[in-house]
Structures are given as C-alpha cells and as structure tokens.
Backbone as CSV, one residue per row, in Angstrom:
resi,resn,N_x,N_y,N_z,CA_x,CA_y,CA_z,C_x,C_y,C_z
1,MET,0.819,-1.190,0.000,0.000,0.000,0.000,0.859,1.247,0.000
2,THR,1.933,1.235,0.805,2.820,2.382,0.860,3.464,2.615,-0.496
3,ARG,3.827,1.565,-1.133,4.481,1.702,-2.430,3.546,2.364,-3.451
4,ARG,2.311,1.977,-3.494,1.359,2.595,-4.415,1.153,4.066,-4.087
5,LEU,1.030,4.398,-2.853,0.854,5.779,-2.448,2.056,6.624,-2.851
6,ARG,3.263,6.112,-2.619,4.468,6.835,-3.008,4.503,7.031,-4.512
7,SER,4.135,6.052,-5.269,4.113,6.155,-6.720,3.118,7.224,-7.157
8,ALA,1.955,7.249,-6.518,0.943,8.252,-6.861,1.436,9.652,-6.532
9,VAL,2.114,9.827,-5.407,2.645,11.129,-5.025,3.714,11.566,-6.005
10,LEU,4.602,10.669,-6.362,5.643,11.017,-7.328,5.038,11.362,-8.679
11,THR,4.053,10.619,-9.092,3.411,10.904,-10.371,2.749,12.279,-10.343
12,ALA,2.050,12.595,-9.273,1.410,13.902,-9.158,2.449,15.011,-9.129
13,ALA,3.554,14.816,-8.399,4.614,15.816,-8.347,5.245,15.996,-9.716
14,THR,5.445,14.894,-10.424,6.031,14.975,-11.759,5.097,15.740,-12.692
15,LEU,3.799,15.470,-12.605,2.837,16.203,-13.434,2.815,17.680,-13.084
16,LEU,2.863,18.004,-11.804,2.863,19.388,-11.380,4.076,20.125,-11.916
17,VAL,5.239,19.476,-11.816,6.473,20.114,-12.280,6.489,20.211,-13.794
18,ALA,6.006,19.197,-14.478,6.080,19.180,-15.942,4.933,19.946,-16.589
19,GLY,3.868,20.204,-15.882,2.694,20.802,-16.498,2.652,22.304,-16.397
20,ALA,1.782,22.897,-17.203,1.403,24.315,-17.149,2.537,25.297,-17.004
21,GLY,3.642,25.056,-17.681,4.695,26.054,-17.738,5.602,26.103,-16.539
22,CYS,5.564,25.134,-15.639,6.468,25.141,-14.484,7.857,24.724,-14.917
23,SER,8.863,25.244,-14.248,10.225,24.846,-14.535,10.515,23.532,-13.833
24,SER,11.633,22.906,-14.157,11.982,21.624,-13.569,12.219,21.725,-12.071
25,ASP,12.566,22.917,-11.564,12.753,23.040,-10.118,11.447,23.310,-9.387
26,GLY,10.360,23.505,-10.135,9.054,23.705,-9.532,8.876,25.052,-8.855
27,LEU,9.856,25.958,-8.965,9.795,27.229,-8.262,9.378,28.392,-9.148
28,THR,9.703,28.347,-10.407,9.354,29.441,-11.309,8.293,28.962,-12.288
29,THR,7.488,29.898,-12.752,6.422,29.530,-13.682,6.413,30.476,-14.862
30,SER,5.803,30.008,-15.923,5.563,30.824,-17.108,4.233,30.370,-17.678
31,PRO,3.585,31.190,-18.517,2.297,30.774,-19.049,2.456,29.558,-19.944
32,PRO,1.452,28.694,-19.977,1.507,27.568,-20.900,1.594,28.079,-22.330
33,PRO,2.234,27.328,-23.225,2.422,27.819,-24.597,1.133,28.101,-25.337
34,ASP,0.035,27.417,-24.998,-1.214,27.662,-25.705,-2.040,28.777,-25.082
35,GLN,-1.544,29.423,-24.021,-2.263,30.511,-23.375,-1.368,31.737,-23.262
36,THR,-0.822,32.174,-24.377,0.080,33.319,-24.363,-0.685,34.591,-24.022
37,ASP,0.009,35.534,-23.440,-0.617,36.801,-23.089,-1.060,37.530,-24.353
38,GLN,-2.288,38.025,-24.341,-2.798,38.813,-25.446,-3.038,40.228,-24.950
39,ILE,-2.704,41.182,-25.789,-2.926,42.576,-25.445,-4.396,42.882,-25.699
40,VAL,-5.087,43.354,-24.677,-6.515,43.645,-24.777,-6.702,45.142,-24.983
41,ALA,-7.413,45.496,-26.042,-7.664,46.904,-26.358,-8.624,47.513,-25.345
42,VAL,-8.256,48.715,-24.842,-9.126,49.438,-23.917,-9.348,50.890,-24.343
43,LYS,-8.518,51.393,-25.267,-8.630,52.797,-25.665,-8.108,52.988,-27.081
44,LEU,-8.429,54.146,-27.647,-7.940,54.521,-28.972,-6.977,55.684,-28.852
45,SER,-6.121,55.820,-29.844,-5.175,56.921,-29.883,-4.896,57.279,-31.342
46,PHE,-4.834,58.577,-31.632,-4.407,59.007,-32.970,-2.886,58.917,-33.007
47,THR,-2.361,58.106,-33.920,-0.910,58.078,-34.093,-0.484,59.119,-35.113
48,THR,-1.402,59.441,-36.020,-1.153,60.481,-37.019,-2.413,61.337,-37.129
49,PRO,-2.341,62.607,-36.743,-3.510,63.476,-36.917,-3.555,63.981,-38.360
50,PRO,-4.709,64.468,-38.806,-4.788,64.999,-40.165,-4.015,66.309,-40.282
51,SER,-3.534,66.565,-41.479,-2.882,67.857,-41.750,-2.957,68.132,-43.246
52,GLY,-2.570,69.342,-43.611,-2.612,69.730,-45.019,-4.025,69.761,-45.553
53,ALA,-4.922,70.406,-44.811,-6.335,70.366,-45.160,-6.784,71.613,-45.914
54,SER,-7.410,71.380,-47.060,-8.079,72.434,-47.825,-9.533,72.015,-47.979
55,ALA,-10.449,72.989,-47.928,-11.880,72.691,-47.989,-12.216,71.854,-49.219
56,GLY,-12.918,70.726,-48.981,-13.371,69.873,-50.076,-12.308,68.988,-50.690
57,VAL,-11.086,69.035,-50.186,-9.984,68.245,-50.741,-9.497,67.271,-49.661
58,PRO,-9.193,66.004,-50.036,-8.699,65.063,-49.025,-7.459,65.608,-48.302
59,PHE,-7.398,65.336,-46.996,-6.232,65.763,-46.210,-4.954,65.244,-46.861
60,THR,-3.922,66.082,-46.858,-2.622,65.646,-47.372,-2.089,64.502,-46.521
61,THR,-2.201,64.646,-45.202,-1.833,63.576,-44.277,-3.120,63.061,-43.646
62,GLN,-3.463,61.816,-43.943,-4.685,61.202,-43.443,-4.489,60.681,-42.013
63,PRO,-5.548,60.709,-41.214,-5.416,60.248,-39.831,-5.217,58.736,-39.732
64,VAL,-4.463,58.333,-38.707,-4.257,56.925,-38.368,-4.600,56.781,-36.893
65,VAL,-5.440,55.793,-36.590,-5.892,55.549,-35.222,-5.488,54.131,-34.839
66,LYS,-4.983,53.983,-33.604,-4.626,52.640,-33.139,-5.417,52.302,-31.879
67,ALA,-5.696,51.017,-31.717,-6.293,50.494,-30.490,-5.133,50.123,-29.566
68,GLU,-5.241,50.517,-28.287,-4.149,50.295,-27.335,-4.646,49.575,-26.086
69,ASP,-3.701,48.919,-25.409,-4.011,48.386,-24.090,-3.814,49.496,-23.065
70,ALA,-3.985,49.190,-21.800,-3.891,50.207,-20.745,-2.504,50.821,-20.639
71,SER,-1.481,50.134,-21.140,-0.104,50.642,-21.079,0.319,51.385,-22.341
72,GLY,-0.577,51.487,-23.329,-0.253,52.197,-24.565,0.342,51.328,-25.658
73,ASN,0.359,50.015,-25.466,0.843,49.102,-26.504,-0.251,48.881,-27.536
74,VAL,0.130,48.728,-28.799,-0.860,48.463,-29.846,-1.475,47.087,-29.600
75,ALA,-2.796,47.035,-29.595,-3.531,45.774,-29.430,-3.667,45.134,-30.805
76,THR,-2.656,44.400,-31.214,-2.572,43.876,-32.579,-3.657,42.872,-32.929
77,THR,-4.357,42.325,-31.940,-5.442,41.389,-32.234,-6.775,42.100,-32.436
78,TYR,-6.806,43.414,-32.219,-8.063,44.154,-32.356,-8.396,44.375,-33.826
79,THR,-9.614,43.994,-34.231,-10.047,44.137,-35.625,-11.407,44.812,-35.744
80,GLY,-11.872,45.445,-34.670,-13.186,46.079,-34.668,-13.238,47.335,-35.516
81,PRO,-14.452,47.819,-35.773,-14.615,49.045,-36.553,-14.219,50.268,-35.732
82,ILE,-13.526,51.187,-36.372,-13.141,52.458,-35.759,-13.763,53.560,-36.605
83,GLN,-14.496,54.454,-35.934,-15.188,55.541,-36.635,-14.571,56.877,-36.247
84,VAL,-14.418,57.750,-37.239,-13.910,59.104,-37.027,-15.041,60.083,-37.335
85,ILE,-15.240,61.060,-36.427,-16.257,62.093,-36.617,-15.637,63.452,-36.307
86,LEU,-16.362,64.519,-36.675,-15.911,65.853,-36.300,-16.081,66.044,-34.800
87,GLY,-15.090,66.673,-34.170,-15.171,66.981,-32.748,-16.136,68.119,-32.491
88,LEU,-16.485,68.289,-31.232,-17.415,69.353,-30.842,-16.715,70.701,-30.776
89,GLY,-17.483,71.766,-30.984,-16.978,73.114,-30.785,-16.219,73.721,-31.939
90,GLY,-16.131,73.036,-33.034,-15.418,73.593,-34.184,-16.350,74.311,-35.126
91,THR,-15.842,74.628,-36.281,-16.624,75.261,-37.341,-17.644,74.250,-37.860
92,SER,-18.734,74.755,-38.425,-19.736,73.876,-39.010,-19.230,73.341,-40.344
93,GLY,-19.112,72.050,-40.435,-18.637,71.425,-41.662,-19.061,69.967,-41.685
94,VAL,-18.781,69.296,-42.785,-19.126,67.890,-42.947,-17.851,67.112,-43.246
95,LEU,-17.621,66.077,-42.457,-16.500,65.156,-42.702,-17.001,64.104,-43.675
96,CYS,-16.260,63.900,-44.729,-16.727,63.038,-45.804,-15.797,61.854,-46.062
97,CYS,-16.435,60.769,-46.445,-15.826,59.615,-47.102,-15.071,58.665,-46.176
98,ASN,-15.461,57.420,-46.190,-14.780,56.342,-45.468,-14.501,56.677,-44.014
99,VAL,-15.535,57.075,-43.267,-15.332,57.487,-41.884,-15.282,56.311,-40.905
100,THR,-15.574,55.100,-41.378,-15.483,53.906,-40.533,-14.637,52.851,-41.238
101,LEU,-13.642,52.357,-40.523,-12.770,51.296,-41.032,-12.614,50.216,-39.974
102,ASN,-12.465,48.975,-40.398,-12.090,47.918,-39.475,-10.586,47.974,-39.260
103,ALA,-10.182,47.871,-38.017,-8.756,47.888,-37.700,-8.082,46.638,-38.265
104,VAL,-6.861,46.790,-38.696,-6.026,45.682,-39.137,-4.807,45.680,-38.222
105,ASN,-4.635,44.594,-37.495,-3.553,44.516,-36.498,-3.636,45.666,-35.501
106,GLY,-4.862,46.079,-35.170,-5.058,47.120,-34.178,-4.969,48.537,-34.704
107,VAL,-4.844,48.719,-36.020,-4.634,50.048,-36.602,-5.636,50.294,-37.734
108,ALA,-6.193,51.512,-37.752,-7.063,51.951,-38.854,-6.402,53.144,-39.525
109,ALA,-5.969,52.961,-40.767,-5.329,54.028,-41.552,-6.366,54.556,-42.546
110,PHE,-6.888,55.741,-42.261,-7.944,56.314,-43.082,-7.379,56.860,-44.386
111,ASP,-8.274,56.937,-45.398,-7.857,57.392,-46.715,-9.009,58.170,-47.340
112,GLY,-8.704,59.321,-47.895,-9.712,60.107,-48.604,-10.597,60.976,-47.738
113,LEU,-10.304,61.091,-46.438,-11.131,61.958,-45.590,-10.935,63.419,-45.962
114,ARG,-12.044,64.173,-45.905,-11.979,65.607,-46.187,-13.127,66.305,-45.471
115,ILE,-12.982,67.606,-45.304,-14.029,68.441,-44.703,-14.414,69.487,-45.736
116,ASP,-15.720,69.720,-45.878,-16.204,70.574,-46.965,-16.050,72.073,-46.742
117,ASN,-15.924,72.550,-45.491,-15.834,73.993,-45.224,-14.524,74.348,-44.531
118,ALA,-14.025,75.553,-44.866,-12.833,76.051,-44.173,-13.188,76.342,-42.723
119,GLY,-12.201,76.221,-41.832,-12.416,76.528,-40.426,-11.460,75.748,-39.542
120,THR,-11.711,75.792,-38.249,-10.889,75.082,-37.271,-11.687,73.895,-36.742
121,TYR,-11.054,72.722,-36.725,-11.740,71.483,-36.379,-10.865,70.604,-35.479
122,THR,-11.526,69.608,-34.893,-10.849,68.466,-34.284,-11.564,67.226,-34.811
123,LEU,-10.905,66.090,-34.743,-11.537,64.818,-35.066,-11.588,63.975,-33.804
124,ARG,-12.647,63.179,-33.688,-12.786,62.237,-32.581,-12.880,60.841,-33.160
125,ALA,-12.330,59.864,-32.455,-12.401,58.470,-32.890,-13.099,57.644,-31.818
126,PHE,-13.949,56.711,-32.263,-14.721,55.842,-31.382,-14.671,54.418,-31.895
127,SER,-14.852,53.470,-30.983,-14.999,52.068,-31.363,-15.611,51.292,-30.203
128,GLY,-16.871,50.971,-30.317,-17.546,50.164,-29.302,-17.341,50.692,-27.894
129,THR,-16.854,49.836,-27.014,-16.670,50.193,-25.610,-15.283,50.766,-25.312
130,LEU,-14.437,50.894,-26.314,-13.102,51.449,-26.084,-13.198,52.941,-25.780
131,ALA,-12.314,53.438,-24.943,-12.260,54.876,-24.674,-11.869,55.597,-25.961
132,GLY,-12.620,56.619,-26.304,-12.351,57.383,-27.526,-11.175,58.325,-27.361
133,THR,-10.855,59.019,-28.446,-9.746,59.962,-28.449,-10.076,61.131,-29.363
134,GLN,-9.335,62.211,-29.223,-9.561,63.406,-30.041,-8.225,64.002,-30.449
135,THR,-8.187,64.548,-31.666,-6.988,65.219,-32.137,-6.922,66.616,-31.522
136,GLY,-5.778,67.245,-31.648,-5.693,68.667,-31.377,-6.388,69.425,-32.493
137,ALA,-6.596,70.707,-32.310,-7.260,71.513,-33.341,-6.363,71.642,-34.569
138,PHE,-6.997,71.647,-35.731,-6.284,71.863,-36.997,-7.144,72.755,-37.869
139,THR,-6.524,73.384,-38.847,-7.221,74.346,-39.698,-7.413,73.788,-41.099
140,VAL,-8.613,73.983,-41.613,-8.918,73.682,-43.004,-8.987,75.031,-43.710
141,VAL,-8.144,75.212,-44.712,-8.094,76.493,-45.433,-9.082,76.464,-46.598
142,PRO,-9.500,77.677,-47.064,-10.458,77.728,-48.195,-9.884,77.112,-49.471
C-alpha cells in the first residue's frame, strides 16, 4: 500500500512540475504555450492626426488611429470598426468619405477623408466600448 501511495505522489509531483509552464525546479512559472498573453484593447489613440487640409480636398496627411491596451501598446489582435467624426466646438462642416474602417492589427489608416468647409476642427475616434480619443485643433483652409 505504501508503495502505491508513493508512486501516486511522485506521479502527481512529476505532473505538477512538468505541467502548465512550471520549470523543472518547480519554483518558477511561465504561461503555458497555448495561453500566451494577449494585449486587450481598452482605448484609442491618434498616431497620425490629419494635416494639409483644404476645404473639399482630401487631407494631405490622413489620420491613423490605433487600439491600445492600458499601457499604450498596440492591441494587434483588435479588428473592430473604428469611426472618425468631427469633434465638438469647431466650425460647421461635414467630414466626408470612409469614416469607418475595421482595424487591421489594431490600426485603422484612413484614406480620402476631407471636410467641406474652411475653419478650425478636431476629429474624434470611437470604437464600441473602447475609450475614444480626439486630435488637437487643426485648420482647413479655403
């Protein structure tokens, strides 16, 4: 009976040491290979704000928005839709064309965005439950 019990204890200890990312000394651990850490998106950030804006003409530099984790790392697994709208308090104008994109590797690179009227504006970005973001003010010339 003692022999069977000892064998069972050794087997359990061997499984504990060999399983779930434990080292051979049983003191240090790491995540199992099939459960790697994933960066979870919690907020958005403009990596490139728009610039070179003339009324009715696509921005020379188009905005780029990234999904980030709480530490500011790009959430490369995020593929949700990201929408850009005009911010509050600016000139009255209309933001046109392709205002919603699905992120690719956590990034949405907009193309062809333009505002129809000259003035001072900001852009805001939203995506589901993620915290939104806003650009600094920029000017659209006539």
